[in-house]
N, C-alpha and C positions, 0 to 999 in steps of 0.2 A: 503492500500500499503505501510504500515510500514517493509515487509518482503522482500518486491522486491529487490533482488539484495544484502540482509543484508547477511553479513559472518558469521554461526553460527558454534559452535562444540556441538556436543550432547556425552555426555559421558554416558556408558550401552546402547549404541545405539540398539545393537543387541537383544535385551529382548524384553518384553512385550511391556511397556509402552514405552520406547525407538523407538521401531520401527514403531510404531504408529505416534509417535511425529515427527522424522525423514521422514515419507513419507508427513505428514500433511505439514509440514515447505518445502518440496520441491514442493509442490500445491501450497503453498503459494507464490512460486520465491523466496525463500531463496536459499544462496549456503552454502550447508551443508556439514560439514566434521563429519564424525562419528567415534567416538574411540570405537571399540570392541577390547572385551579380546581376547589377542593372543591364539590361539591352533592348535596343529600339525596338525589337519584336514584341517586349513585353513580357517573353517568357519566363515561366518560374520552371526550366528545365524539367526534370521528370515528375515534380509535383503538378506541373498541369494538367497532368494523366491519373493523377493520386486518387483513389477512393475517398482518401481523408482530407481532401484540399479544401473542403468547407470547414472544418473543423482547424483549419490551421492560419495564424496570423503572419501573412506575407510580408516583410518587410524588404524593399528594394535597396539595394546601394552596392558599394564597394569598400573591401578593407581597408584600400589605403587611404579612406577618406576617415581622419579620426572623429571629425564631429558627427559623422553619420553613425560611426560603431557604438559611439557612447549613446546617441538615443537609441538604437537598435538594444543595448544592452539596458535599458533603465526599465527598472521595475521588474527583473528576473532574478531568480535565486542561482540558477545553474547555466554556464555555458557551456555547450559541446562547439569546440572550437575545430570544425575540417576544412576551413575554406583554404583552398591553395590552389596554384597552378602544379601541377604532376606530371607532364608528359616530359620524360627524362630527353628523347632525341629533340624536342622544342627548344629546351634549356639550353641546349649547344647555340641556337639562334639567337634567341632572348633572353641572356642572362640577367640583364637590367631588370626586366618585367619580373623576374623569378625573386630578383631582391624586394622590388616593392611590396610585390603581393605574401610571398612569405616569411621576409622579414619585416618590413615596417607594418605589414598588415597585421601579424603576430603582435608586435608591438603595441597596436593599436588596441586590441584586444585585450591584452594584459594591462596597459592603462586603465581602460573603462573598467577591468574587474577589480583594481586595486583602488580606483576612485568611488564604485559603486557598492563596495563592500560585497562583492559576489561570495557566494557563500561555498561554492566549487566553481573549478575553472578544469575542464577538462581538455587538455591540449595535445592534439593527435598528430605523432611523428610516424616515423616510416623506415622498415628496414634496411633501405636503403642508407642509412645514415653510417651503417657498419661497412659499407663497401666490401670486396671480397673478403672472406673470412678468413682470420687470422687462427682463429680454433673452433671446433664445431663440439657440440652447439652451440650458438651465440647467445650469449648470458648478456645482462645489460652492461656489465663490467667491460665490455669488449672495446675495444679501441674504435672512434669514430672517425671513419674516412671520408671526406668530401672529393668522390671521386667523378662527380660531374656537377655544375652549375645547382641542378635541382636539389641533389643531397648537400651542398653545401649549404644552400639556403636554408634547407630544413635543420642542419645541424645547428646553424644560429639561431633559429627560432627555436629550437628544443634548451638551447642554453641561455636565451633570453628568459623563457620560463623558468628555468634553474635559479637563475638570476632575481628574478621578482619575487619567488618564493624566498630566496634567503636573503634579501635585501628590504622586502617590503610584508613578508608574510602571506603574499597572495595564494589562498589555499588551492593550489595546482597541482595536477595529476597529471603526467604525461604516459600516453599510452602509443606502444608502438606497435602498429599491425606489421605482419608479415604480409607476402602477397596475397590479398583479398581478391575473389571472382565472385561473378554471380548475375542475375538478371542484371539488365541496364548499364552495364560496365560497356564502353566504348573501346574501337578496335586500336586505341592506343594502348592498351594491353593486352598480354598475350593471349590469353585463354581465347576470348573472345576473335581476337586474329585468328588463331587456329581454327577455331569452331566457322566462323563466317567460311572461311577459305575451304573447307572439307565441304561445306553444304553445297558448296555452288560450283568446285571445280575438282578436277583432278589431281593437280600439281600444287603444292604448300611451298610458299616463298616467307623462308624466316630468317634472323641474322643467325648468329652461332648457336650450335645446337646442344654444346656440352656445359653451359653454366645449368645450375640446378636452384630452383627456388622450393619456397616452404609456402605451399596454397592453401588459402582458408577461405572457405564460404562465408558468405557475408551475413548472412543470420548470426553465425557464430563469432564475428570481429563487432557486430553490432551488440551482442550480450556482452563481450568481455567490456565494451565502452560503458554502457549502463551499470555494471559493475563496477566499473571504476567511479562512476558519479556516487555510487552508494556505501561503498563498502566503509569500513574504520581503519584508522590509522594507516592509511594509504599517501596521504597528501605530501607532497614534497617526494614521490617517489616516480621513477622510470619503470614501465612495466609491459614486458613483450607480450604480445598476442601472436601467435604461433603455434603449428600443430606438431611440431620436432620431425617431420617426416620432409623428405627432400625428394625432390624427381627433377632430372634433366630437362632441358626446353623439347630435346628430340625423343624421348620417353614419352612426354606430354604430348607430342603430337602425334604419337601412335596411338598413345591409351585413347585420345579424344577420336581419333579415325575409327578406331576397333568399337568404341560406344555406339559412333554413328553407323559402322556397318560399311565401312567404307576403305578400299583400296586405294593409297595417294601415293604421289611420288614427292617428297621431301628435299626442297632446292635450298642451301644459304644464297640468300640474295644481300651482297654487299651494301647496298645502300641502308641496308637495317643493322650493320654493324655500328658498334657503338666505336668511338677511339679505342686503341690499343688498351692504354692504361685506365680508361674509363671504364672498362668492361669490368663488372661484378662476376665474379666466377661460380662463387657460392655463398650460398644465402639458407640457413636451416636454424631452427630457433631452439634455444632453452627456455621452456616455458613454465619451469617449476616455480618462478616468482609468482605468475598467474596463478598458478594453482593453490600457492600457500596463502597469498592474501587477498586472493578474489574467488576462490573457489571454482576457478575455470578452465575449461580445456574443453575444445571441439567437440561437437558432436555429430557433426556432419561430414561422414567420409569423402575423399576426395572423389572417388567413383559416384558416390550418391549426389554429389554437389556439383559435378559436371553432367550426369543426367539430367538435372534440374536445369543447367544452365544451357546447354545444348537444346532443349525443349523450348525453354524461354527463346532463343537467338533465332530458332527456326520459325517462330510464330510472330516475331518481329524484324524479319529480314528486311522488309522495306525500309526500315530505320538506319539502315547502315551503306555508307558508299563502298560497293564492292570492287572498284574498277580501281582504287588509289590506295596507297601506302600513307596511312594516318599517321603523321608526327605528332 
């Protein structure tokens, strides 16, 4: 019952994970304000199509506008900060945009949380901040390595969150999801990239096939975020949300093709390669801290989650641009 009538703000609410989190909070009885990036079309992102849209207070704006973020955060108890620029390939082309959104935007959220006495702020990090694993499984003490402009800006955002906890007592918890996948994800991520190609062609174009990732279904990530907001004795902590299972991109493509029931030819496409020193070769989580502090671990197996995602993508293929590489 913690969520009944609790007022919350979700940044990045129109996006993949954010929209799922918003809907879950509404289901749990929270009063949800959704900060959605302003655009000329007036789109609310995935919340345009949400069955819960009439129960959500939409706040249009931009994280880089400090005054607007302050207004969005007024009169709420808990902030879930998911808003960010996330695509790694695009961060090579537009690093300044990533600094403004991921660093300055996070600073604006932290300032609002400090000044408005928010009772808890959930700051969303990413496993990309670890870079290529120096040891496995990766725990929260693993060194942070900025191997792309995206990951560097997320490291900076994480450190700002840490600084605001230490300096001002802002009640922040940093959650660090490993690769989340599921319905609504764009082809800027590897799982929908593989699925859309498998459903529409016989040749699959990917980057390097050897890197491994720890994949987590979106409902599990959402549950971890919610538990971090509700748990006792976690303020100031950073907590991995991952499965502890790794799979290579090549094996993932083969698994998805098998689940779809299709024979495919996999091609390494050089335009999809990261710069050599920027490639993250291995990611796999140590989730023991999440188990201990949040009583959390994933419930959805990779195979089950992929089946759900394949079925959703098959029904929504028209939403994807199938003839281009999305960066």
